[in-house]
N, CA, C and O atoms as a Tinker XYZ file with bonds, in Angstrom:
   360  protein
     1  N     -1.950000    5.258000   15.611000    73     2
     2  CA    -2.252000    6.202000   14.562000    64     1     3
     3  C     -1.068000    6.289000   13.594000    63     2     4     5
     4  O      0.068000    5.965000   13.939000    81     3
     5  N     -1.366000    6.727000   12.401000    73     3     6
     6  CA    -0.333000    6.916000   11.389000    64     5     7
     7  C      0.628000    8.014000   11.824000    63     6     8     9
     8  O      0.249000    8.941000   12.540000    81     7
     9  N      1.865000    7.898000   11.385000    73     7    10
    10  CA     2.854000    8.934000   11.666000    64     9    11
    11  C      2.801000   10.047000   10.622000    63    10    12    13
    12  O      3.391000   11.106000   10.836000    81    11
    13  N      2.114000    9.840000    9.502000    73    11    14
    14  CA     2.003000   10.830000    8.446000    64    13    15
    15  C      1.230000   12.028000    8.975000    63    14    16    17
    16  O      0.163000   11.872000    9.568000    81    15
    17  N      1.775000   13.242000    8.757000    73    15    18
    18  CA     1.156000   14.453000    9.304000    64    17    19
    19  C     -0.195000   14.774000    8.678000    63    18    20    21
    20  O     -1.019000   15.429000    9.318000    81    19
    21  N     -0.450000   14.332000    7.441000    73    19    22
    22  CA    -1.706000   14.703000    6.807000    64    21    23
    23  C     -2.792000   13.644000    6.921000    63    22    24    25
    24  O     -3.936000   13.899000    6.546000    81    23
    25  N     -2.460000   12.462000    7.429000    73    23    26
    26  CA    -3.433000   11.380000    7.584000    64    25    27
    27  C     -3.219000   10.683000    8.918000    63    26    28    29
    28  O     -2.093000   10.536000    9.393000    81    27
    29  N     -4.335000   10.257000    9.509000    73    27    30
    30  CA    -4.273000    9.415000   10.702000    64    29    31
    31  C     -5.209000    8.243000   10.490000    63    30    32    33
    32  O     -6.127000    8.315000    9.672000    81    31
    33  N     -4.984000    7.177000   11.215000    73    31    34
    34  CA    -5.863000    6.019000   11.190000    64    33    35
    35  C     -5.483000    5.088000   12.314000    63    34    36    37
    36  O     -4.403000    5.197000   12.893000    81    35
    37  N     -6.367000    4.187000   12.611000    73    35    38
    38  CA    -6.141000    3.152000   13.607000    64    37    39
    39  C     -5.433000    1.989000   12.902000    63    38    40    41
    40  O     -5.974000    1.411000   11.960000    81    39
    41  N     -4.219000    1.648000   13.362000    73    39    42
    42  CA    -3.435000    0.599000   12.692000    64    41    43
    43  C     -4.118000   -0.764000   12.737000    63    42    44    45
    44  O     -4.055000   -1.512000   11.761000    81    43
    45  N     -4.761000   -1.096000   13.837000    73    43    46
    46  CA    -5.453000   -2.389000   13.928000    64    45    47
    47  C     -6.598000   -2.445000   12.915000    63    46    48    49
    48  O     -6.821000   -3.481000   12.290000    81    47
    49  N     -7.315000   -1.347000   12.754000    73    47    50
    50  CA    -8.405000   -1.303000   11.782000    64    49    51
    51  C     -7.855000   -1.395000   10.359000    63    50    52    53
    52  O     -8.451000   -2.052000    9.506000    81    51
    53  N     -6.733000   -0.747000   10.104000    73    51    54
    54  CA    -6.085000   -0.837000    8.802000    64    53    55
    55  C     -5.669000   -2.276000    8.504000    63    54    56    57
    56  O     -5.840000   -2.755000    7.383000    81    55
    57  N     -5.128000   -2.956000    9.496000    73    55    58
    58  CA    -4.723000   -4.359000    9.323000    64    57    59
    59  C     -5.932000   -5.242000    9.020000    63    58    60    61
    60  O     -5.859000   -6.127000    8.167000    81    59
    61  N     -7.042000   -5.002000    9.716000    73    59    62
    62  CA    -8.263000   -5.778000    9.449000    64    61    63
    63  C     -8.790000   -5.501000    8.034000    63    62    64    65
    64  O     -9.244000   -6.416000    7.347000    81    63
    65  N     -8.728000   -4.261000    7.617000    73    63    66
    66  CA    -9.167000   -3.888000    6.273000    64    65    67
    67  C     -8.300000   -4.604000    5.228000    63    66    68    69
    68  O     -8.815000   -5.101000    4.227000    81    67
    69  N     -7.000000   -4.653000    5.462000    73    67    70
    70  CA    -6.115000   -5.332000    4.517000    64    69    71
    71  C     -6.420000   -6.826000    4.449000    63    70    72    73
    72  O     -6.456000   -7.409000    3.365000    81    71
    73  N     -6.638000   -7.436000    5.602000    73    71    74
    74  CA    -6.944000   -8.869000    5.637000    64    73    75
    75  C     -8.254000   -9.174000    4.915000    63    74    76    77
    76  O     -8.361000  -10.187000    4.224000    81    75
    77  N     -9.243000   -8.308000    5.073000    73    75    78
    78  CA   -10.567000   -8.557000    4.498000    64    77    79
    79  C    -10.693000   -8.086000    3.047000    63    78    80    81
    80  O    -11.408000   -8.697000    2.253000    81    79
    81  N     -9.989000   -6.987000    2.702000    73    79    82
    82  CA   -10.251000   -6.343000    1.409000    64    81    83
    83  C     -9.024000   -6.120000    0.542000    63    82    84    85
    84  O     -9.141000   -5.693000   -0.607000    81    83
    85  N     -7.846000   -6.406000    1.086000    73    83    86
    86  CA    -6.631000   -6.208000    0.306000    64    85    87
    87  C     -6.182000   -4.765000    0.194000    63    86    88    89
    88  O     -5.324000   -4.447000   -0.630000    81    87
    89  N     -6.756000   -3.874000    1.020000    73    87    90
    90  CA    -6.383000   -2.456000    1.047000    64    89    91
    91  C     -6.002000   -2.081000    2.466000    63    90    92    93
    92  O     -6.780000   -2.303000    3.394000    81    91
    93  N     -4.819000   -1.518000    2.648000    73    91    94
    94  CA    -4.518000   -0.964000    3.961000    64    93    95
    95  C     -4.612000    0.558000    3.858000    63    94    96    97
    96  O     -4.616000    1.109000    2.757000    81    95
    97  N     -4.686000    1.224000    4.981000    73    95    98
    98  CA    -4.933000    2.659000    4.974000    64    97    99
    99  C     -3.719000    3.452000    4.478000    63    98   100   101
   100  O     -3.878000    4.573000    3.995000    81    99
   101  N     -2.526000    2.898000    4.588000    73    99   102
   102  CA    -1.359000    3.589000    4.040000    64   101   103
   103  C     -1.500000    3.699000    2.518000    63   102   104   105
   104  O     -1.227000    4.751000    1.939000    81   103
   105  N     -1.928000    2.606000    1.875000    73   103   106
   106  CA    -2.188000    2.637000    0.434000    64   105   107
   107  C     -3.311000    3.621000    0.116000    63   106   108   109
   108  O     -3.208000    4.422000   -0.813000    81   107
   109  N     -4.367000    3.549000    0.891000    73   107   110
   110  CA    -5.526000    4.421000    0.677000    64   109   111
   111  C     -5.111000    5.890000    0.765000    63   110   112   113
   112  O     -5.568000    6.702000   -0.039000    81   111
   113  N     -4.263000    6.243000    1.714000    73   111   114
   114  CA    -3.827000    7.636000    1.862000    64   113   115
   115  C     -3.147000    8.122000    0.584000    63   114   116   117
   116  O     -3.283000    9.291000    0.221000    81   115
   117  N     -2.423000    7.245000   -0.097000    73   115   118
   118  CA    -1.753000    7.637000   -1.339000    64   117   119
   119  C     -2.747000    7.931000   -2.458000    63   118   120   121
   120  O     -2.429000    8.670000   -3.390000    81   119
   121  N     -3.946000    7.359000   -2.374000    73   119   122
   122  CA    -4.950000    7.604000   -3.409000    64   121   123
   123  C     -5.397000    9.064000   -3.442000    63   122   124   125
   124  O     -5.885000    9.538000   -4.468000    81   123
   125  N     -5.235000    9.773000   -2.338000    73   123   126
   126  CA    -5.641000   11.169000   -2.286000    64   125   127
   127  C     -4.749000   12.052000   -3.163000    63   126   128   129
   128  O     -5.114000   13.190000   -3.456000    81   127
   129  N     -3.599000   11.553000   -3.582000    73   127   130
   130  CA    -2.725000   12.355000   -4.447000    64   129   131
   131  C     -3.161000   12.265000   -5.905000    63   130   132   133
   132  O     -2.645000   12.999000   -6.749000    81   131
   133  N     -4.105000   11.373000   -6.213000    73   131   134
   134  CA    -4.670000   11.269000   -7.563000    64   133   135
   135  C     -5.915000   12.148000   -7.649000    63   134   136   137
   136  O     -6.394000   12.660000   -6.637000    81   135
   137  N     -6.427000   12.318000   -8.848000    73   135   138
   138  CA    -7.704000   13.018000   -9.011000    64   137   139
   139  C     -8.804000   12.133000   -8.445000    63   138   140   141
   140  O     -8.797000   10.919000   -8.647000    81   139
   141  N     -9.746000   12.740000   -7.739000    73   139   142
   142  CA   -10.831000   11.951000   -7.162000    64   141   143
   143  C    -12.082000   12.801000   -7.022000    63   142   144   145
   144  O    -12.034000   14.031000   -7.054000    81   143
   145  N    -13.198000   12.109000   -6.868000    73   143   146
   146  CA   -14.485000   12.740000   -6.587000    64   145   147
   147  C    -14.727000   12.628000   -5.092000    63   146   148   149
   148  O    -14.262000   11.688000   -4.448000    81   147
   149  N    -15.450000   13.581000   -4.548000    73   147   150
   150  CA   -15.697000   13.563000   -3.106000    64   149   151
   151  C    -17.109000   14.044000   -2.842000    63   150   152   153
   152  O    -17.614000   14.926000   -3.536000    81   151
   153  N    -17.739000   13.467000   -1.843000    73   151   154
   154  CA   -19.055000   13.952000   -1.397000    64   153   155
   155  C    -19.168000   13.727000    0.104000    63   154   156   157
   156  O    -18.499000   12.869000    0.680000    81   155
   157  N    -20.034000   14.525000    0.718000    73   155   158
   158  CA   -20.277000   14.376000    2.154000    64   157   159
   159  C    -21.189000   13.177000    2.347000    63   158   160   161
   160  O    -22.227000   13.068000    1.694000    81   159
   161  N    -20.807000   12.286000    3.238000    73   159   162
   162  CA   -21.637000   11.135000    3.582000    64   161   163
   163  C    -22.665000   11.562000    4.617000    63   162   164   165
   164  O    -22.307000   11.902000    5.745000    81   163
   165  N    -23.932000   11.548000    4.244000    73   163   166
   166  CA   -24.961000   12.063000    5.150000    64   165   167
   167  C    -26.092000   11.067000    5.397000    63   166   168   169
   168  O    -27.197000   11.467000    5.764000    81   167
   169  N    -25.827000    9.776000    5.199000    73   167   170
   170  CA   -26.874000    8.777000    5.448000    64   169   171
   171  C    -27.272000    8.714000    6.916000    63   170   172   173
   172  O    -28.439000    8.498000    7.242000    81   171
   173  N    -26.286000    8.904000    7.807000    73   171   174
   174  CA   -26.524000    8.849000    9.242000    64   173   175
   175  C    -25.875000   10.056000    9.902000    63   174   176   177
   176  O    -24.988000   10.682000    9.322000    81   175
   177  N    -26.315000   10.385000   11.115000    73   175   178
   178  CA   -25.682000   11.437000   11.901000    64   177   179
   179  C    -24.585000   10.788000   12.728000    63   178   180   181
   180  O    -24.864000   10.133000   13.732000    81   179
   181  N    -23.344000   10.967000   12.311000    73   179   182
   182  CA   -22.200000   10.376000   13.008000    64   181   183
   183  C    -21.628000   11.302000   14.075000    63   182   184   185
   184  O    -20.704000   10.924000   14.795000    81   183
   185  N    -22.167000   12.500000   14.176000    73   183   186
   186  CA   -21.622000   13.461000   15.121000    64   185   187
   187  C    -20.381000   14.162000   14.582000    63   186   188   189
   188  O    -19.743000   14.936000   15.295000    81   187
   189  N    -20.044000   13.894000   13.338000    73   187   190
   190  CA   -18.921000   14.534000   12.662000    64   189   191
   191  C    -19.190000   14.429000   11.163000    63   190   192   193
   192  O    -19.933000   13.551000   10.723000    81   191
   193  N    -18.599000   15.307000   10.393000    73   191   194
   194  CA   -18.766000   15.255000    8.944000    64   193   195
   195  C    -17.874000   14.149000    8.403000    63   194   196   197
   196  O    -16.665000   14.141000    8.634000    81   195
   197  N    -18.477000   13.227000    7.690000    73   195   198
   198  CA   -17.714000   12.158000    7.057000    64   197   199
   199  C    -17.793000   12.329000    5.554000    63   198   200   201
   200  O    -18.847000   12.644000    5.002000    81   199
   201  N    -16.681000   12.119000    4.915000    73   199   202
   202  CA   -16.603000   12.294000    3.474000    64   201   203
   203  C    -16.320000   10.961000    2.799000    63   202   204   205
   204  O    -15.692000   10.072000    3.374000    81   203
   205  N    -16.793000   10.846000    1.580000    73   203   206
   206  CA   -16.567000    9.650000    0.777000    64   205   207
   207  C    -15.808000   10.041000   -0.473000    63   206   208   209
   208  O    -16.070000   11.077000   -1.084000    81   207
   209  N    -14.877000    9.203000   -0.836000    73   207   210
   210  CA   -14.107000    9.413000   -2.049000    64   209   211
   211  C    -14.663000    8.499000   -3.119000    63   210   212   213
   212  O    -15.053000    7.366000   -2.836000    81   211
   213  N    -14.699000    8.977000   -4.322000    73   211   214
   214  CA   -15.196000    8.181000   -5.438000    64   213   215
   215  C    -14.077000    7.647000   -6.307000    63   214   216   217
   216  O    -13.159000    6.996000   -5.807000    81   215
   217  N    -14.140000    7.909000   -7.591000    73   215   218
   218  CA   -13.197000    7.347000   -8.553000    64   217   219
   219  C    -11.768000    7.813000   -8.269000    63   218   220   221
   220  O    -11.508000    9.003000   -8.090000    81   219
   221  N    -10.869000    6.865000   -8.234000    73   219   222
   222  CA    -9.444000    7.143000   -8.114000    64   221   223
   223  C     -8.781000    6.330000   -9.212000    63   222   224   225
   224  O     -8.821000    5.100000   -9.193000    81   223
   225  N     -8.171000    7.019000  -10.171000    73   223   226
   226  CA    -7.621000    6.305000  -11.321000    64   225   227
   227  C     -8.761000    5.621000  -12.055000    63   226   228   229
   228  O     -9.777000    6.255000  -12.337000    81   227
   229  N     -8.618000    4.360000  -12.364000    73   227   230
   230  CA    -9.651000    3.635000  -13.079000    64   229   231
   231  C    -10.617000    2.877000  -12.192000    63   230   232   233
   232  O    -11.523000    2.218000  -12.703000    81   231
   233  N    -10.457000    2.949000  -10.895000    73   231   234
   234  CA   -11.272000    2.169000   -9.957000    64   233   235
   235  C    -12.103000    3.106000   -9.083000    63   234   236   237
   236  O    -11.658000    4.198000   -8.729000    81   235
   237  N    -13.303000    2.672000   -8.743000    73   235   238
   238  CA   -14.135000    3.440000   -7.835000    64   237   239
   239  C    -14.019000    2.850000   -6.438000    63   238   240   241
   240  O    -14.231000    1.652000   -6.250000    81   239
   241  N    -13.686000    3.678000   -5.460000    73   239   242
   242  CA   -13.508000    3.258000   -4.079000    64   241   243
   243  C    -14.497000    3.980000   -3.179000    63   242   244   245
   244  O    -14.943000    5.086000   -3.483000    81   243
   245  N    -14.825000    3.351000   -2.091000    73   243   246
   246  CA   -15.548000    3.998000   -1.000000    64   245   247
   247  C    -14.532000    4.152000    0.124000    63   246   248   249
   248  O    -14.245000    3.197000    0.844000    81   247
   249  N    -14.002000    5.331000    0.268000    73   247   250
   250  CA   -13.034000    5.643000    1.321000    64   249   251
   251  C    -13.720000    6.639000    2.236000    63   250   252   253
   252  O    -14.037000    7.756000    1.829000    81   251
   253  N    -13.946000    6.231000    3.462000    73   251   254
   254  CA   -14.644000    7.077000    4.424000    64   253   255
   255  C    -13.598000    7.710000    5.339000    63   254   256   257
   256  O    -12.747000    7.025000    5.906000    81   255
   257  N    -13.681000    9.030000    5.468000    73   255   258
   258  CA   -12.747000    9.726000    6.354000    64   257   259
   259  C    -13.428000   10.955000    6.919000    63   258   260   261
   260  O    -14.472000   11.388000    6.431000    81   259
   261  N    -12.827000   11.502000    7.943000    73   259   262
   262  CA   -13.291000   12.760000    8.512000    64   261   263
   263  C    -12.073000   13.639000    8.756000    63   262   264   265
   264  O    -10.962000   13.138000    8.935000    81   263
   265  N    -12.282000   14.934000    8.761000    73   263   266
   266  CA   -11.196000   15.867000    9.029000    64   265   267
   267  C    -11.041000   16.001000   10.541000    63   266   268   269
   268  O    -12.008000   16.291000   11.246000    81   267
   269  N     -9.838000   15.791000   11.031000    73   267   270
   270  CA    -9.539000   15.987000   12.460000    64   269   271
   271  C     -8.346000   16.911000   12.553000    63   270   272   273
   272  O     -7.202000   16.505000   12.347000    81   271
   273  N     -8.631000   18.152000   12.865000    73   271   274
   274  CA    -7.568000   19.160000   12.846000    64   273   275
   275  C     -7.086000   19.325000   11.417000    63   274   276   277
   276  O     -7.895000   19.521000   10.511000    81   275
   277  N     -5.788000   19.250000   11.204000    73   275   278
   278  CA    -5.236000   19.393000    9.854000    64   277   279
   279  C     -5.097000   18.052000    9.138000    63   278   280   281
   280  O     -4.644000   18.006000    7.994000    81   279
   281  N     -5.480000   16.967000    9.798000    73   279   282
   282  CA    -5.303000   15.629000    9.217000    64   281   283
   283  C     -6.625000   15.019000    8.769000    63   282   284   285
   284  O     -7.679000   15.271000    9.354000    81   283
   285  N     -6.542000   14.220000    7.731000    73   283   286
   286  CA    -7.679000   13.398000    7.310000    64   285   287
   287  C     -7.577000   12.086000    8.085000    63   286   288   289
   288  O     -6.568000   11.387000    7.995000    81   287
   289  N     -8.619000   11.752000    8.843000    73   287   290
   290  CA    -8.634000   10.510000    9.620000    64   289   291
   291  C     -9.410000    9.463000    8.830000    63   290   292   293
   292  O    -10.624000    9.578000    8.664000    81   291
   293  N     -8.708000    8.440000    8.344000    73   291   294
   294  CA    -9.331000    7.395000    7.532000    64   293   295
   295  C    -10.063000    6.429000    8.456000    63   294   296   297
   296  O     -9.500000    5.925000    9.428000    81   295
   297  N    -11.322000    6.185000    8.132000    73   295   298
   298  CA   -12.196000    5.335000    8.941000    64   297   299
   299  C    -12.377000    3.967000    8.296000    63   298   300   301
   300  O    -12.367000    2.944000    8.982000    81   299
   301  N    -12.542000    3.952000    6.977000    73   299   302
   302  CA   -12.828000    2.704000    6.281000    64   301   303
   303  C    -12.473000    2.854000    4.812000    63   302   304   305
   304  O    -12.434000    3.965000    4.284000    81   303
   305  N    -12.211000    1.720000    4.151000    73   303   306
   306  CA   -11.916000    1.750000    2.716000    64   305   307
   307  C    -12.254000    0.408000    2.086000    63   306   308   309
   308  O    -12.044000   -0.655000    2.671000    81   307
   309  N    -12.782000    0.497000    0.878000    73   307   310
   310  CA   -13.085000   -0.718000    0.105000    64   309   311
   311  C    -13.385000   -0.314000   -1.322000    63   310   312   313
   312  O    -13.618000    0.859000   -1.615000    81   311
   313  N    -13.379000   -1.288000   -2.199000    73   311   314
   314  CA   -13.844000   -1.036000   -3.557000    64   313   315
   315  C    -15.347000   -0.798000   -3.482000    63   314   316   317
   316  O    -16.035000   -1.399000   -2.658000    81   315
   317  N    -15.850000    0.072000   -4.335000    73   315   318
   318  CA   -17.264000    0.441000   -4.291000    64   317   319
   319  C    -18.156000   -0.715000   -4.744000    63   318   320   321
   320  O    -17.775000   -1.512000   -5.601000    81   319
   321  N    -19.341000   -0.790000   -4.153000    73   319   322
   322  CA   -20.366000   -1.756000   -4.547000    64   321   323
   323  C    -21.121000   -1.226000   -5.764000    63   322   324   325
   324  O    -21.013000   -0.045000   -6.095000    81   323
   325  N    -21.881000   -2.085000   -6.425000    73   323   326
   326  CA   -22.615000   -1.700000   -7.633000    64   325   327
   327  C    -23.559000   -0.523000   -7.386000    63   326   328   329
   328  O    -23.650000    0.378000   -8.220000    81   327
   329  N    -24.256000   -0.519000   -6.263000    73   327   330
   330  CA   -25.170000    0.580000   -5.947000    64   329   331
   331  C    -24.417000    1.910000   -5.880000    63   330   332   333
   332  O    -24.913000    2.933000   -6.352000    81   331
   333  N    -23.228000    1.890000   -5.297000    73   331   334
   334  CA   -22.409000    3.107000   -5.215000    64   333   335
   335  C    -21.904000    3.497000   -6.603000    63   334   336   337
   336  O    -21.881000    4.677000   -6.952000    81   335
   337  N    -21.504000    2.507000   -7.387000    73   335   338
   338  CA   -21.069000    2.783000   -8.759000    64   337   339
   339  C    -22.169000    3.503000   -9.517000    63   338   340   341
   340  O    -21.923000    4.511000  -10.180000    81   339
   341  N    -23.384000    2.981000   -9.414000    73   339   342
   342  CA   -24.520000    3.593000  -10.111000    64   341   343
   343  C    -24.739000    5.031000   -9.656000    63   342   344   345
   344  O    -24.990000    5.911000  -10.479000    81   343
   345  N    -24.647000    5.274000   -8.354000    73   343   346
   346  CA   -24.869000    6.619000   -7.819000    64   345   347
   347  C    -23.759000    7.583000   -8.256000    63   346   348   349
   348  O    -24.037000    8.720000   -8.636000    81   347
   349  N    -22.517000    7.134000   -8.200000    73   347   350
   350  CA   -21.384000    8.013000   -8.546000    64   349   351
   351  C    -21.310000    8.296000  -10.023000    63   350   352   353
   352  O    -20.874000    9.373000  -10.429000    81   351
   353  N    -21.728000    7.347000  -10.836000    73   351   354
   354  CA   -21.556000    7.499000  -12.275000    64   353   355
   355  C    -22.747000    8.169000  -12.961000    63   354   356   357
   356  O    -22.784000    8.253000  -14.189000    81   355
   357  N    -23.723000    8.648000  -12.180000    73   355   358
   358  CA   -24.881000    9.364000  -12.753000    64   357   359
   359  C    -24.424000   10.617000  -13.442000    63   358   360
   360  O    -25.244000   11.357000  -13.986000    81   359
């Protein structure tokens, strides 16, 4: 897990995300300090509330996280797909 008090994540998953998408979760955590859009992800019942982040700076991202105690636990991150762009930009 991350040592940062406000964010946690699985380091192996972060490494896989970086290899596949060029984003690691440490970078993603810094995006939360910018202005962003947020919505609850409710497509499936995950047994926990999962949130999605939208536009950060000039790029739209799909950053999936859940609140665990006082920390945001990052689950996944990637640049948004066209379908997500269309939904967020309505």
